[in-house]
Backbone bond lengths (Angstrom), bond angles and torsions (degrees), N, CA, C in turn:
res aa  C-N    CA-C-N  psi(-1)  N-CA   C-N-CA  omega(-1)  CA-C   N-CA-C  phi
1 M - - - 1.548 - - 1.528 108.11 -
2 A 1.329 117.28 -36.96 1.411 122.78 -178.68 1.667 108.38 -59.66
3 D 1.299 111.98 -35.46 1.500 115.03 -176.81 1.483 109.92 -71.31
4 N 1.350 115.81 -35.55 1.508 120.13 177.49 1.554 109.75 -64.46
5 K 1.297 114.03 -45.05 1.497 120.85 175.32 1.629 113.22 -50.55
6 N 1.323 108.62 -52.89 1.433 114.99 -176.28 1.487 111.89 -67.62
7 T 1.342 114.87 -36.35 1.443 120.21 177.38 1.580 110.23 -63.57
8 D 1.353 114.11 -47.61 1.494 118.94 178.54 1.506 109.65 -57.04
9 E 1.307 115.71 -45.15 1.592 120.60 -176.71 1.480 106.49 -65.08
10 A 1.332 121.91 -43.13 1.386 122.64 179.96 1.540 112.92 -63.64
11 I 1.357 118.50 -41.57 1.383 121.01 173.20 1.423 119.69 -59.68
12 Q 1.355 111.61 -42.09 1.459 123.09 175.42 1.597 109.92 -61.99
13 L 1.298 117.12 -44.85 1.471 117.96 178.34 1.566 107.86 -67.40
14 L 1.292 122.67 -40.14 1.444 121.32 178.06 1.576 110.51 -61.60
15 M 1.227 111.71 -38.35 1.580 116.90 177.95 1.480 113.30 -63.58
16 R 1.320 114.66 -39.79 1.460 117.56 -176.61 1.576 104.83 -73.52
17 E 1.293 117.54 -44.44 1.578 121.20 177.89 1.460 109.63 -58.52
18 N 1.329 120.69 -40.78 1.433 124.76 178.92 1.510 111.96 -65.84
19 A 1.399 121.33 -39.96 1.352 122.53 177.94 1.546 115.93 -71.60
20 Q 1.507 111.01 -30.74 1.514 114.52 170.08 1.460 112.77 -64.64
21 L 1.304 116.43 -44.95 1.435 120.48 -175.43 1.489 108.95 -68.20
22 S 1.313 121.30 -37.09 1.537 124.94 176.77 1.476 105.80 -62.39
23 G 1.278 122.55 -43.77 1.479 127.08 175.08 1.423 114.54 -55.83
24 L 1.393 113.63 -47.08 1.444 119.94 176.69 1.556 113.05 -62.30
25 A 1.272 115.74 -45.35 1.467 122.12 179.16 1.475 112.03 -63.44
26 L 1.368 121.42 -38.25 1.424 127.87 174.82 1.549 111.16 -61.17
27 A 1.320 116.56 -51.20 1.431 120.90 178.76 1.430 111.26 -60.34
28 T 1.319 118.99 -44.96 1.431 119.95 -178.41 1.466 110.65 -65.24
29 G 1.311 115.65 -43.07 1.547 113.55 179.79 1.566 111.50 -62.64
30 V 1.311 117.42 -39.52 1.446 118.78 -178.63 1.492 109.75 -65.95
31 L 1.355 120.78 -42.70 1.373 122.13 178.14 1.531 113.84 -64.91
32 L 1.354 118.47 -45.03 1.436 119.23 174.73 1.399 113.65 -61.10
33 T 1.314 124.70 -37.71 1.426 129.91 175.80 1.441 109.24 -59.07
34 Q 1.311 119.11 -55.42 1.423 124.19 -179.39 1.550 112.33 -56.88
35 L 1.291 114.44 -45.05 1.488 118.83 -179.36 1.527 110.98 -62.38
36 L 1.329 114.97 -50.83 1.465 118.32 175.64 1.476 117.06 -58.67
37 Q 1.394 117.85 -42.35 1.411 118.57 170.33 1.541 114.89 -54.76
38 S 1.359 114.88 -49.32 1.474 114.54 177.74 1.500 116.10 -60.62
39 I 1.337 117.24 -41.05 1.425 123.27 177.94 1.683 108.93 -60.90
40 L 1.249 113.08 -52.24 1.431 118.13 -174.96 1.557 114.74 -64.21
41 K 1.330 111.85 -31.54 1.494 115.21 174.45 1.474 117.79 -62.09
42 T 1.300 117.38 -20.14 1.349 125.15 -179.52 1.579 114.25 -86.77
43 Q 1.288 115.11 -10.03 1.448 124.95 -179.46 1.513 113.68 -75.37
44 L 1.245 124.04 148.47 1.400 123.57 174.39 1.586 112.45 -67.87
45 N 1.168 111.08 -34.64 1.593 116.52 177.91 1.607 106.59 -129.61
46 P 1.310 115.73 77.70 1.421 120.58 -176.80 1.483 115.68 -57.37
47 Q 1.422 118.02 -38.40 1.509 118.48 171.84 1.450 114.55 -55.96
48 A 1.210 118.79 -46.34 1.480 124.61 179.20 1.608 112.06 -62.98
49 A 1.311 113.07 -38.60 1.326 118.04 -175.08 1.677 107.62 -72.02
50 A 1.315 112.58 -38.66 1.476 121.75 173.73 1.486 112.12 -58.64
51 T 1.343 114.90 -47.52 1.426 122.05 178.25 1.549 110.72 -56.44
52 Q 1.408 114.09 -46.46 1.320 113.74 -175.72 1.605 116.50 -69.66
53 I 1.289 117.58 -31.66 1.462 131.09 178.11 1.596 103.62 -64.40
54 M 1.320 115.30 -54.44 1.426 117.82 -177.52 1.511 118.98 -69.24
55 T 1.404 112.44 -25.94 1.460 117.73 173.36 1.571 108.77 -71.81
56 N 1.288 114.23 -40.96 1.601 119.18 177.42 1.516 107.93 -60.01
57 A 1.346 118.31 -50.97 1.396 122.82 -177.50 1.542 112.59 -59.70
58 R 1.290 112.45 -44.93 1.452 115.80 179.75 1.532 108.92 -63.15
59 G 1.306 117.04 -42.75 1.497 116.38 177.89 1.514 112.97 -62.01
60 A 1.379 113.72 -36.73 1.466 114.79 179.76 1.500 113.64 -66.79
61 I 1.333 117.31 -41.59 1.392 123.97 175.52 1.559 110.98 -58.45
62 D 1.438 117.33 -49.62 1.435 124.08 179.24 1.516 109.34 -54.69
63 A 1.345 114.30 -34.04 1.530 115.30 -173.09 1.451 114.12 -70.84
64 F 1.326 121.31 -15.33 1.344 123.32 176.34 1.539 110.75 -75.95
65 T 1.392 112.44 124.92 1.388 118.05 -177.44 1.570 111.66 -133.25
66 P 1.305 119.00 156.79 1.416 121.65 -173.97 1.665 108.05 -57.66
67 E 1.332 111.01 -31.86 1.502 109.91 -178.29 1.523 111.22 -73.71
68 T 1.313 121.03 -28.48 1.458 119.19 -174.37 1.508 111.02 -96.84
69 T 1.382 118.66 -22.04 1.357 116.64 -175.34 1.531 112.19 -120.44
70 G 1.244 122.60 0.17 1.433 123.70 -174.27 1.430 116.23 64.40
71 E 1.381 114.73 19.52 1.447 122.43 179.06 1.498 112.32 -61.43
72 R 1.300 115.38 126.09 1.456 121.53 -173.91 1.535 112.65 -102.41
73 D 1.251 115.44 -17.00 1.392 125.75 -168.92 1.480 114.28 -125.13
74 P 1.267 124.43 102.55 1.432 119.43 178.85 1.466 119.63 -73.75
75 I 1.360 110.68 -3.49 1.551 117.91 171.12 1.610 111.46 -63.95
76 M 1.355 109.28 -32.14 1.531 111.13 178.10 1.445 116.39 -64.74
77 K 1.325 113.75 -41.45 1.455 118.46 178.70 1.477 110.67 -66.33
78 A 1.386 118.37 -46.33 1.400 122.22 175.68 1.498 115.12 -55.49
79 R 1.344 117.17 -41.04 1.471 121.31 178.60 1.546 116.57 -66.45
80 A 1.529 108.30 -33.24 1.428 116.72 177.12 1.556 108.95 -63.70
81 L 1.357 115.73 -47.24 1.415 121.23 176.44 1.531 113.53 -56.87
82 D 1.341 115.98 -45.94 1.425 117.61 175.76 1.473 115.98 -62.56
83 A 1.387 119.08 -35.56 1.401 123.40 176.34 1.553 109.10 -64.54
84 L 1.347 117.35 -44.60 1.332 122.53 178.71 1.553 115.31 -54.26
85 K 1.343 113.05 -40.20 1.437 122.92 174.93 1.514 110.32 -61.67
86 Q 1.391 119.44 -48.76 1.374 124.64 178.98 1.587 110.42 -59.11
87 F 1.376 118.18 -47.45 1.440 120.56 179.11 1.632 106.39 -59.87
88 E 1.260 116.66 -46.51 1.552 117.53 177.57 1.453 115.89 -55.24
89 D 1.357 114.46 -45.07 1.497 113.43 173.63 1.398 120.86 -68.71
90 Q 1.282 119.29 -28.07 1.511 127.99 173.21 1.558 107.88 -68.94
91 I 1.249 115.86 -49.13 1.480 119.91 178.27 1.533 117.11 -61.56
92 R 1.348 109.18 -42.74 1.509 113.19 -179.07 1.507 114.96 -73.84
93 S 1.332 117.62 -19.22 1.456 127.54 -177.79 1.502 106.67 -67.67
94 V 1.338 124.63 -26.79 1.432 124.93 -177.47 1.579 112.79 -105.68
95 L 1.329 113.33 -7.23 1.511 114.51 -179.74 1.462 112.70 -86.04
96 R 1.331 116.62 144.38 1.406 121.57 -179.36 1.543 108.93 -71.16
97 D 1.327 114.98 149.88 1.500 114.35 178.45 1.593 111.72 -87.31
């Protein structure tokens, strides 16, 4: 019975930590998106500037390899690329064509 209680407590702790990290990730994403939108709106060609930023970011993410980072889970890299696409879509939705 004690093992079940310890397991339940550990699961609850992990769920709280996951919720906190999810909130942190959401706030960070929103702030970054707002910041990039503000910066890009000041450019003469905001679409081209957005393309350059996203291309550079994609290249930086692609450069992470298990050999250089000790990355053990390719899901992290795939999620980072998915997040980048989400940010790009959000940013481009407010830029003039």
